[in-house]
Each structure stands twice: as C-alpha cells, then as structure tokens.
C-alpha positions as a Markdown table, in Angstrom:
| # | Residue | x | y | z |
|---|---|---|---|---|
| 1 | Met | -15.6 | 16.9 | -25.5 |
| 2 | Ile | -17.8 | 13.8 | -25.3 |
| 3 | Thr | -16.1 | 10.5 | -24.9 |
| 4 | Lys | -17.8 | 7.6 | -26.6 |
| 5 | Thr | -17.6 | 4.4 | -24.7 |
| 6 | Arg | -17.7 | 1.0 | -26.3 |
| 7 | Arg | -20.3 | -1.5 | -25.4 |
| 8 | Leu | -19.1 | -3.7 | -22.5 |
| 9 | Pro | -19.1 | -7.5 | -23.2 |
| 10 | Ser | -20.7 | -9.6 | -20.5 |
| 11 | Val | -18.4 | -11.8 | -18.3 |
| 12 | Asp | -19.8 | -14.9 | -16.7 |
| 13 | Ala | -18.5 | -17.2 | -14.0 |
| 14 | Arg | -17.1 | -19.7 | -16.5 |
| 15 | Asp | -15.0 | -16.9 | -18.1 |
| 16 | Leu | -13.6 | -16.0 | -14.7 |
| 17 | Glu | -13.0 | -19.7 | -13.7 |
| 18 | Gly | -11.2 | -20.2 | -17.1 |
| 19 | Trp | -8.2 | -18.2 | -15.8 |
| 20 | Ala | -8.7 | -18.0 | -12.0 |
| 21 | Gly | -9.5 | -21.7 | -11.7 |
| 22 | Val | -12.5 | -23.5 | -10.3 |
| 23 | Gly | -12.8 | -22.7 | -6.6 |
| 24 | Asn | -11.2 | -19.2 | -7.0 |
| 25 | Val | -14.4 | -17.4 | -7.9 |
| 26 | Leu | -16.6 | -16.6 | -4.8 |
| 27 | Arg | -20.3 | -16.2 | -5.4 |
| 28 | Leu | -22.2 | -14.4 | -2.6 |
| 29 | Thr | -25.5 | -15.6 | -1.3 |
| 30 | Pro | -28.7 | -13.6 | -2.1 |
| 31 | Ala | -29.1 | -13.1 | 1.7 |
| 32 | Thr | -25.6 | -11.5 | 2.0 |
| 33 | Val | -26.4 | -8.7 | -0.5 |
| 34 | Ala | -30.2 | -8.4 | -0.1 |
| 35 | Arg | -30.1 | -5.2 | 2.0 |
| 36 | Trp | -27.0 | -3.6 | 0.4 |
| 37 | Arg | -28.0 | -0.2 | -1.1 |
| 38 | Val | -26.4 | -0.6 | -4.5 |
| 39 | Pro | -27.9 | -1.1 | -7.9 |
| 40 | Glu | -29.8 | -4.4 | -8.5 |
| 41 | Gln | -27.4 | -5.3 | -11.3 |
| 42 | Ala | -24.4 | -5.3 | -8.9 |
| 43 | Arg | -26.3 | -7.6 | -6.4 |
| 44 | Thr | -27.2 | -9.9 | -9.3 |
| 45 | Leu | -23.5 | -10.1 | -10.5 |
| 46 | Leu | -22.2 | -10.8 | -7.0 |
| 47 | Val | -24.6 | -13.8 | -6.7 |
| 48 | Asp | -24.7 | -15.1 | -10.3 |
| 49 | Val | -21.1 | -14.3 | -11.5 |
| 50 | Gly | -19.1 | -13.9 | -8.4 |
| 51 | Leu | -15.7 | -12.4 | -7.5 |
| 52 | Pro | -12.5 | -13.9 | -8.9 |
| 53 | Arg | -9.2 | -14.1 | -7.0 |
| 54 | Leu | -6.4 | -12.4 | -8.9 |
| 55 | Asp | -3.3 | -13.4 | -7.0 |
| 56 | Thr | -2.7 | -10.7 | -4.2 |
| 57 | Arg | -4.1 | -7.9 | -6.4 |
| 58 | Phe | -7.7 | -8.9 | -5.6 |
| 59 | Ile | -8.7 | -11.3 | -2.9 |
| 60 | Pro | -12.5 | -11.7 | -2.6 |
| 61 | Asp | -13.3 | -11.0 | 1.1 |
| 62 | Pro | -16.8 | -9.6 | 1.2 |
| 63 | Gln | -18.5 | -8.2 | 4.2 |
| 64 | His | -21.6 | -9.9 | 5.6 |
| 65 | Gly | -23.5 | -7.1 | 7.2 |
| 66 | Asp | -26.4 | -5.0 | 5.9 |
| 67 | Glu | -24.6 | -1.6 | 6.5 |
| 68 | Pro | -21.4 | -0.5 | 4.8 |
| 69 | Ala | -18.4 | -2.0 | 6.6 |
| 70 | Leu | -16.3 | 1.1 | 5.9 |
| 71 | Pro | -18.0 | 4.5 | 5.6 |
| 72 | Thr | -19.9 | 4.8 | 2.4 |
| 73 | Met | -18.8 | 1.4 | 0.9 |
| 74 | Tyr | -19.7 | -2.2 | 1.1 |
| 75 | Val | -16.4 | -4.2 | 1.1 |
| 76 | Ile | -16.1 | -6.9 | -1.6 |
| 77 | Gly | -12.4 | -7.7 | -1.4 |
| 78 | Arg | -8.9 | -6.6 | -0.6 |
| 79 | Glu | -5.5 | -6.2 | -2.1 |
| 80 | Gln | -2.6 | -7.6 | 0.0 |
| 81 | Ile | 0.0 | -4.8 | -0.2 |
| 82 | Thr | 2.5 | -6.2 | 2.3 |
| 83 | Pro | 3.7 | -9.7 | 1.5 |
| 84 | Asn | 3.2 | -12.5 | 4.0 |
| 85 | His | 1.3 | -10.6 | 6.6 |
| 86 | Val | -1.6 | -12.1 | 8.6 |
| 87 | His | -4.8 | -10.4 | 7.6 |
| 88 | Glu | -7.2 | -9.1 | 10.3 |
| 89 | Ala | -10.3 | -7.0 | 10.2 |
| 90 | Gly | -9.3 | -3.3 | 9.8 |
| 91 | Cys | -5.8 | -4.3 | 8.7 |
| 92 | Thr | -3.8 | -1.3 | 7.5 |
| 93 | Glu | -1.5 | -3.6 | 5.4 |
| 94 | Cys | -4.4 | -4.2 | 2.9 |
| 95 | Gly | -6.2 | -2.0 | 0.5 |
| 96 | Tyr | -10.0 | -2.6 | 0.4 |
| 97 | Phe | -12.3 | -2.7 | -2.7 |
| 98 | Gly | -15.9 | -1.9 | -2.2 |
| 99 | Leu | -19.1 | -0.8 | -3.8 |
| 100 | Arg | -20.0 | 2.8 | -3.1 |
| 101 | Glu | -23.3 | 3.0 | -1.3 |
| 102 | Gly | -26.0 | 4.3 | -3.7 |
| 103 | Ser | -24.1 | 4.5 | -7.0 |
| 104 | Gly | -22.4 | 1.1 | -6.9 |
| 105 | Glu | -19.2 | 2.5 | -8.3 |
| 106 | Val | -16.2 | 0.3 | -7.3 |
| 107 | Val | -13.8 | 2.2 | -5.1 |
| 108 | Tyr | -10.5 | 1.4 | -3.4 |
| 109 | Arg | -9.5 | 2.5 | 0.1 |
| 110 | Trp | -6.2 | 2.0 | 1.9 |
| 111 | Leu | -6.7 | 2.7 | 5.6 |
| 112 | Arg | -3.3 | 4.4 | 5.8 |
| 113 | His | -4.5 | 7.2 | 3.5 |
| 114 | Asp | -7.6 | 9.4 | 3.4 |
| 115 | Gly | -10.1 | 9.2 | 0.6 |
| 116 | Asp | -11.1 | 6.7 | -2.1 |
| 117 | Leu | -9.7 | 6.1 | -5.5 |
| 118 | Leu | -12.3 | 5.4 | -8.3 |
| 119 | Val | -11.6 | 1.9 | -9.6 |
| 120 | Asn | -14.5 | 1.4 | -12.0 |
| 121 | Ser | -17.9 | 3.0 | -12.7 |
| 122 | Ser | -19.7 | -0.2 | -12.0 |
| 123 | Leu | -19.2 | -3.8 | -10.8 |
| 124 | Gln | -19.8 | -5.0 | -14.3 |
| 125 | His | -16.8 | -2.9 | -15.5 |
| 126 | Phe | -14.7 | -4.1 | -12.5 |
| 127 | Leu | -15.3 | -7.8 | -13.4 |
| 128 | Tyr | -14.5 | -7.1 | -17.0 |
| 129 | Phe | -11.2 | -5.4 | -16.0 |
| 130 | Leu | -10.3 | -8.3 | -13.7 |
| 131 | His | -11.1 | -10.8 | -16.4 |
| 132 | Lys | -8.9 | -9.0 | -19.0 |
| 133 | Gln | -6.0 | -8.8 | -16.6 |
| 134 | Gly | -6.3 | -12.3 | -15.3 |
| 135 | Ala | -6.7 | -13.8 | -18.8 |
| 136 | Ala | -3.8 | -11.7 | -20.1 |
| 137 | Ser | -1.5 | -12.8 | -17.2 |
| 138 | Val | -2.2 | -16.5 | -18.0 |
| 139 | Arg | -2.0 | -16.1 | -21.8 |
| 140 | Tyr | 1.2 | -14.1 | -21.7 |
| 141 | Glu | 3.0 | -16.0 | -19.0 |
| 142 | Gly | 6.7 | -16.5 | -20.0 |
| 143 | Val | 6.7 | -13.7 | -22.6 |
| 144 | Asn | 9.7 | -11.5 | -22.6 |
| 145 | Glu | 9.3 | -8.1 | -20.7 |
| 146 | Glu | 9.5 | -5.9 | -23.8 |
| 147 | Lys | 6.7 | -7.8 | -25.6 |
| 148 | Met | 4.7 | -8.0 | -22.4 |
| 149 | Met | 4.7 | -4.2 | -22.0 |
| 150 | Arg | 3.4 | -3.8 | -25.6 |
| 151 | Leu | 0.7 | -6.4 | -24.9 |
| 152 | Tyr | -0.3 | -4.7 | -21.6 |
| 153 | Glu | -0.5 | -1.4 | -23.3 |
| 154 | Arg | -3.0 | -2.9 | -25.8 |
| 155 | Val | -5.0 | -4.3 | -22.9 |
| 156 | Val | -5.0 | -0.9 | -21.1 |
| 157 | Ala | -6.2 | 0.9 | -24.3 |
| 158 | Arg | -9.0 | -1.6 | -24.6 |
| 159 | Leu | -10.0 | -1.1 | -21.0 |
| 160 | Glu | -9.9 | 2.7 | -21.3 |
| 161 | Ala | -12.3 | 2.5 | -24.3 |
| 162 | Arg | -14.8 | 0.5 | -22.1 |
| 163 | Asp | -14.7 | 2.6 | -18.9 |
| 164 | Pro | -13.0 | 6.0 | -19.6 |
| 165 | Leu | -13.7 | 7.3 | -16.0 |
| 166 | Ala | -11.6 | 4.5 | -14.6 |
| 167 | Leu | -8.5 | 5.6 | -16.5 |
| 168 | Gly | -9.3 | 9.2 | -17.2 |
| 169 | Asp | -7.8 | 10.7 | -14.1 |
| 170 | Glu | -4.1 | 10.5 | -13.1 |
| 171 | Ser | -5.2 | 9.7 | -9.5 |
| 172 | Ser | -7.4 | 6.8 | -10.5 |
| 173 | Phe | -6.7 | 3.4 | -9.1 |
| 174 | Trp | -5.9 | 1.9 | -12.5 |
| 175 | Lys | -3.5 | 4.7 | -13.5 |
| 176 | Ala | -1.6 | 4.0 | -10.3 |
| 177 | Arg | -1.8 | 0.2 | -10.9 |
| 178 | Phe | -0.5 | 0.3 | -14.4 |
| 179 | Ser | 2.2 | 2.8 | -13.6 |
| 180 | Arg | 3.4 | 0.3 | -11.0 |
| 181 | Leu | 3.6 | -2.3 | -13.8 |
| 182 | Trp | 5.8 | 0.0 | -15.8 |
| 183 | Gly | 7.8 | 1.0 | -12.8 |
C-alpha cells in the first residue's frame, strides 16, 4: 500500500514567534551548524527559521560541537520530563531531540532507555508539527476538555497526512506523546 503525503506548508520564524513569543525562537549561527553532517535544508532552517520553545515539551538547547553530541545525533533541544529539576549536560531527567547524522531525521532519546524514537522524517516536518501544536495550544486555551480532545484529534489527523512515518508506528514519539494527552 502506498501512502500519499500532502505537501508540507512552509513555516517561518514569524509563524513560530506568533505563538511562542518574540525571544522564544532560537536561531543558530551558521558557524554552529557548518560542519554538521545533515542535509543542507536542515542547516538552513536552523539558521533562518530557528527552534521554538514549546513549554517543557521542547526547549531549544542545541549542541555547539562539530561531532554528534550523542551517538549518531546532533542535539537540537530537550524535553524536561521531571518538573523543577536543574538541567545539566547528560541529564537523565530530560529527553533529547536531535538530528540523525546523515539523514537529518529528527529523533528522540531519553538517556534512561536504549534506542531512539523517530519524531519526524525531517526538521521541516518537526518545525511544522511544533507550529501546529503551539498554535493550537494558544488558540484553544480555555476550551473545555471534551471539545479540546476533538480539536486535537483533527490536528493529529492533519499531522499524520503530512508525515505518515511520524505517526505510523505505535512506538513513534508522537504516538506516545498524543496517547499521554488522552491519558
């Protein structure tokens, strides 16, 4: 069976700042990413568009070295899993988001567990997913829980149409994320 994906709309820094707020989108310098072995498009997005903060779910915290900070991945940010902890390098209370060396896929790694979870097939898809989540959380703030679940189900369906690999496997990051929302 061939899955047809829908064309991915572009997301720019203004889109991200619209919900994240000015000062909550981190743009990397060209020197930071110049030697990263990821697709050129990913390096361009990191410099021109940036990485938005989405509460504790995604905190931009990119590495600054030329080699992958964690085996096979260049770290771009983290998720604060345990509330109110002090973050340090190699912290096991955070999950790390990174670009897989070579392919540029976005993966998630929690140092307490082995292996990576696929997040998105590209940084462009990841930024689109963050944008849709961030914009929806602002737009639907204060909506009752039942209506919120219906709205999030629509967002998830839209995301799955854009990047089927990201939601196609029960062990994917987004499947785990959205199952936490539904408890």
